[in-house]
N, C-alpha and C positions, 0 to 999 in steps of 0.2 A: 623358258618359255618353249624351245624347239621340241623337247618330247613332248609337250602338250599339246603344240600345234599339230605334230607330226603322229598324235595318237601313237605313241612310242611307250605301252606302257610299261615294258620291262625296263626301259632307261628311268623311266618316271621311279620304280621301284627302286633300282639302283640306287637313286639322290636319296633315297631315305633311310635315316636307321630303321633298324627292326621292329622297334616300339615306338616310334613317331607317334603323335598325337595332333589331331587336327581339329579343332573347334570350330562350327561355322553358327551363328545364333539361328534363333527362330523354332518354329514346329514342324517346317517341312520335312521332305522325306530326305534330305541331306542336312538337316540340323543336328545338332547335337555335337559330340568326339567320336570321332572315329580313330581308334585305337589299331596300333601296327601299319605296315606299309602295304599288305592286303587290302585294309581297310579303306585305306588312305586311295590307292588305285582302283577298288569299288566305288568309290565315290566320283573321282575323277570320272570314270565310265559312265555312272549315271549323269553327271554334269554334261559331258559329252553327247550323250545319247539322247538328250532332251532337247538337241539343237541350239544349244548356248553358242553364241560367238563373240568372242573374247580378244577385245583390244588392250593390247599394253600401253598405257600412258608412259610410265616412268618407272626405272629401278634406283629405289633408294638405298644404300649402301650403310649401313651400321655396324656398331663393333662386336656386335654378337650375331649377324645376319643379315636379312635384307628385306626391303617390303618392295612388293611389286603395286602400283597406282593402275587399277585396271577399270574397263567397262565392259560390262555383260549385256547383253542384249539377244532376246528372240521372241518369235510369235509362234504358241502352239498351233496344232491344227484346230482346237476348239475356240481359238481366240485368245485366250490368256496370253499377256504381254508381261515379258522381263525388261525391264531396263532400268539399269542402276549402276552405279560406280561403286567401287567396292575398294579395300586395301587388304592386300593378304602378307602377313608378317612371317618369316621364315627366319626359325632361330638355329642356328649350326654351330655343331661340334663337330671338330675336326673337319671332314668333308662332306657329314652327311646330315640330312634335315633332322632335326629331333622334335620340332614341334611348329606348328601352323596355324595362326590365329586369322581368322577373315573378319572383316568388319563391312557391314552394306551401310548403302543410304539408304536403302527402303527396306525392311525387314518384311513389312506385311506384303508389298508385292511378290518378294519372294516365297514367302509361304503359299501364295496363291499359285505361284506359277508350279511351284514342288509339292502340291496336295498330297497328304497322306490317302 
């Protein structure tokens, strides 16, 4: 979360396996599967660039990785609002993230905020 909060994209990239995959539900511009560290960093830049404020609730540790319990909120200049709870599950092999799965509390809200 430090690298994310500091917008340290090189540090974020270094946490990822080169072939990392990140799935995010819905049909917004950030939805689908981002494949590769560069695609993951591009998605992170899109999220940060949209004015999202992310609050970390908990870090949950598992056998093969960890889950981040988060809250995202933002209000776009045109009045669109994002206010959602989410869980981001990170699967780790060795010391690199190989898979990211994000689960959202309100997919339609995310789609409206991140319109195509």
